[in-house]
N, C-alpha and C positions, 0 to 999 in steps of 0.2 A: 097191309098195303105198302109198298116200296117207296123208295126215297122217290120224289119225281125228277126229271132228268135234266127238264128245260131251264133248271134254275141256276144261269151258269154269276150268276151275281152273290150266290153264295156257297158256302163250302158248306155239304150239308155231312154230317155222319152220326151214325148208332151204334152205338158204345154198348160194353154187355150190361145186362139188368135193363135194359128200355133205357139210357142215356143218348139222348139227340142233341147234340150240339150240330148249331145255324149258328154259321161264321159268318159275317160280311169278308167278299173276298174280291175287292177292289182296293187292294193296298196302293196302287198307284196312283190311286184319286185320295189318296186318308181313308177310303172306303164312304165314301159320299153318298147324296140317297137322290136317287132321281126319278122319274114315274116307273122306268121300269124297276131299278129296283124296290119300289115300293110297290110293287104289284107282283114281284116275286117273292118278298118278304111276309106279305100279305097270303101268299097260297101255299109258301113254306108254313107259317101257323098252322093254318087251316089242316093241312096235314098232319100235322105231331098233333094235332088237336082229336082229329081222327083217328089214328093209325093205332093198331092195338101194341103195335110194336113199341110205342112212345108211353112212358112214363112219365121220367123228366126234362126236361128240356132247358139248356143251356146258352144264351145267348150270346155270342163274345166277336169280335172281329179280328182277322189276320192282318198282321201285320206293324206298325205303329202306333196308329188309332184307331180305337173304339168305332168312331164315328162323328166324319167333322160335319154331320149333316147335309141340311138342304145343299144340293150342287147350283150355285147362280147362275144364274144366267138367262139373258134376255130374251122374250118370244119371238122368232123369226118373223116377219112382213107375211110368210104364206099359213104360220100356224095362228096368226091373227085375226086374219081374213078367213079360215075356215070356221073359226073358232065364234066369229064375234067380237073380237077386242080381247083384252087383260083379263077382262073376268070370266070370258070365258073360256079363255084356255088356262087362267086355273080351275073353274069348276071341273075341265077336265079329266086335272090332274090332281084335284083331290081325291075322284073315285078311292083311288087306288090307295093314297094315302087315311083316310078313313076306315077304307078295311083293314090296314094295321091297328089302329088305333081298336078300331070296333073285337077282332081277333083278341089283342090282348088283355081288353077288359072281361070276356068274354072266357076266356080262356080255362080249361077247364083241370089241367094239372100244374103239376108245381115246374113255374120256370123262374131261373135262375138269369141273370144280368151278371157277365163275368167284364166288367171294365178295363183292359189291359192298356187301355193307353188313354189319349185324350177325346173325351165324349162332349160333342156340342150339340146346341139348339137339337132337331128330335131324338138327337142321340141321347140327351142327355134327358128330356120327358118323355120319351120312350122307356126307359129304363125306370121312372119313378113308375109305371105301372108293374111293372113285374113284382113278384113276389119276396125274392131277399136278392140283394147287390152284393157282389164280391167284387173290390178293387185291388190294382197295384197300386203303390205309394207312389208311381208316376204320373196316374190317372188325375186328370182335370177333367173339371165340367163346367162348363161356362154356355149360356144362351145370350147368343145378342141379337134380342127379334127388338130392342129400340133402337140401334142401329143400325137396322137395314129397313126400320119403319114396319116391323111386322108385329105381329102381338102373339100375345101367348096360345100352345095346343098341348096335344095332345093330354087334356086334362091335366095342364099342369097347375094352372088358377086356381085349380080345386083344390089336387093333391099335394103339390108342394107347399102352400100354408098351412095344412091340415098337419104336414110331417115335421118340416122345418119351424115350422111358427113363423109367425106374419113378414120380421122384420126380414131377418135371414133369407124369407122367401121373395120377398120386395126387391132386396138385393140380389138376386140373382135375375127375377123376370126384369126391374123396372130400369136397374143398373148396368147391368150387364157383367158383374164380379164373377171373374173366376175364378171358383173353388178348389181345393186342392183334396184330396182325397179325405186325407184328417182332418177337413173341416166339416165333408159329409158324413162322415162316421159320426160326427159330432152333433151333426144335423141330423141323425136318424136316417136319413138316404142309406148310408153306405153302411152293410151290415158287418164287416170287417174287411182286412187289409192285409194282403199274402204277399210275400216277397213276389219281383220280379221272376226271378229265377224261377220256383216254382209256383209259382200263379197258377198255373193252368193243373196240376198233380194234386193240389189241394181244395180246388175247387171242384175237379170228378171224383176225388176221393169224396168229400161231403153229397155231391150230387146222386153217388154212386148207392152213399150209403138210405137216403130219402126213399130212390126207386124200388131198395130193396122191400118196404114196406108195403101193406096191403093195399093196391090202388083205388082201390071204390073206399076205403077211408079216406085217405088222403085227399080224394074228390069230393065227402061229403062235409069232410073238415075246410077245404078251400072256399065250397058254396056257402057254407058259413059264416064263413070271414068274409066275403063279396059282397052273394045275395041281394044284402038291403044297400050297398052301392053300385050294384052296376046301371040301374037305368039312371041313376039321377048323370052317373059318370059318363054316359052314353050322349043322353039328352046335351050336357055340358060339353059335352066335345064338337058337336055339332053346332052349338053355339060359336065355343071357337073357329070351328074351321069357313064358318059361314063369316065371320067380322075377317079373317085371316084372309078371305079372298075378296073382299073390300078392300086391306090395306097392302095387299100385296100388288094389285093392281091400281094402286094411286100414285098420280106424280110424285108427291113426297117419297114411296117406297122406292121406285124406279130410276130416280134421281139420287139417291143414299146409296143403289147397288152400285151406279154407274159411277159411281163416284169412287167407292171400295175398290172396285174391277179396275 
């Protein structure tokens, strides 16, 4: 399967031995996420999962940011009218977001997150679903959900407490603490930290080595690691998304966003 040509918010390349690099490509917008990006991201993951040319995926960002997370906007009056209010607007957009989460949960191949800069919100929680996370010393991780009256999403309310422990996960999800790359390494989210100057070379060296392994052995072993939790993660992510719709369409959240903007 050839690389889809209509995914213009991403920079996608297939390198030697089947390493596919999927990079957020909105550097002027700090790789912010909107419905178009979520839609294209889901389709990029679906392509990579099905393509025989892809053995390992590296997810990264072009520019200074990995991803600044959700692009904060107030729905237009036309959107509100067409979809029956704020909650209807969110439900329409949430289809694309849930697609990304589902693709990440069930992704059958090795997927590496290469966090080369700040990651915010969904930029953090999506990374936690990946198999391996590498970061630069300059990378930071924060989820300002409470600031905007949101709630946890992308399985973060179940994955992060498991990986980080309740206290540190609650600092992130409930208190909005911005974690450094070193703190995330100590919290078992980041596997290794590489210098900014040689970051992608180091990541791609490891990805290429893994891509040379027999692919079915990789898929079978990942299935052993993931199969037991996939249904739980999927069901939990839907519960999170339903609550997020309520939160994002609330007056409390709208006021918080207006004050921020």
